[in-house]
C-alpha positions in Angstrom: -5.8 26.7 -5.1 -5.6 23.9 -2.6 -8.5 25.5 -0.6 -10.7 25.6 -3.8 -9.9 21.9 -4.4 -10.9 21.0 -0.9 -14.1 23.0 -1.1 -15.0 21.2 -4.3 -14.4 17.9 -2.7 -16.5 18.8 0.3 -19.3 20.0 -1.9 -19.2 16.7 -3.9 -19.2 14.7 -0.7 -22.1 16.5 0.7 -24.0 16.1 -2.6 -23.4 12.4 -2.6 -24.2 12.1 1.1 -27.6 14.0 0.6 -28.3 11.7 -2.4 -27.7 8.6 -0.2 -29.9 10.0 2.6 -32.8 10.6 0.2 -32.5 7.0 -1.2 -33.2 4.9 1.9 -36.1 3.0 0.4 -35.8 -0.7 1.0 -34.8 -2.8 -2.0 -35.0 -6.5 -2.4 -32.0 -8.2 -4.1 -33.0 -11.7 -5.3 -30.2 -14.2 -5.6 -29.8 -17.8 -6.7 -31.9 -20.6 -5.4 -34.6 -18.4 -4.0 -32.4 -16.4 -1.7 -33.2 -12.7 -1.2 -31.8 -9.9 0.8 -33.4 -6.6 1.7 -31.5 -3.4 2.4 -31.6 0.3 1.8 -31.0 1.4 -1.9 -27.9 3.5 -1.0 -26.3 0.5 0.7 -27.0 -1.8 -2.2 -25.5 0.7 -4.6 -22.4 1.1 -2.5 -21.9 -2.6 -2.2 -22.3 -3.1 -6.0 -19.9 -0.2 -6.6 -17.3 -1.8 -4.3 -17.8 -5.2 -5.9 -17.2 -3.6 -9.3 -14.0 -2.0 -8.2 -12.7 -5.2 -6.7 -13.6 -7.1 -9.8 -11.8 -4.5 -12.0 -8.7 -4.7 -9.7 -8.7 -8.5 -9.8 -8.8 -8.5 -13.6 -6.0 -5.9 -13.9 -3.7 -7.4 -11.3 -2.0 -9.9 -13.6 -1.2 -7.1 -16.1 0.2 -4.9 -13.3 2.3 -7.8 -11.9 3.6 -8.6 -15.4 4.5 -4.9 -16.0 6.3 -4.7 -12.6 8.3 -7.9 -13.4 9.3 -6.6 -16.8 10.3 -3.2 -15.3 12.5 -5.0 -12.7 14.2 -7.1 -15.3 15.0 -4.2 -17.7 17.9 -2.0 -16.4 17.1 1.6 -16.1 18.3 3.6 -19.2 20.5 6.5 -18.2 19.4 10.0 -19.3 21.1 11.3 -22.4 24.0 13.6 -21.6 25.8 15.8 -24.1 28.7 13.4 -24.3 26.4 10.4 -25.0 23.8 12.2 -27.1 24.0 11.4 -30.8 25.6 14.1 -32.9 23.4 16.0 -35.3 24.1 14.9 -38.8 24.5 17.3 -41.7 21.6 15.6 -43.5 18.1 16.1 -42.4 16.0 13.2 -41.1 14.2 11.2 -43.8 11.3 10.4 -41.4 9.2 13.3 -42.8 8.3 13.8 -46.5 9.8 16.8 -48.2 7.8 20.0 -48.0 6.1 20.8 -51.3 
């Protein structure tokens, strides 16, 4: 199964690599104040992808930090053991409506 996974990854990589090699046409990226930059399409797409990933990580970082802080503050709850598990009551739970 591992071999099949690696073969699929290699095929995906080769497909993306062939796509990048076929898209080497020069592209002009126009910026602010009349600046421009020219580069191959595959490189421009890769840079835009990396910038998007970095922006997404920067937006999510405060949420990750807050969750880590909260997880550190809360003590770990021990797993329920038979001696600490609640005893089953004689009455069924009232969470579900009665069957009709």
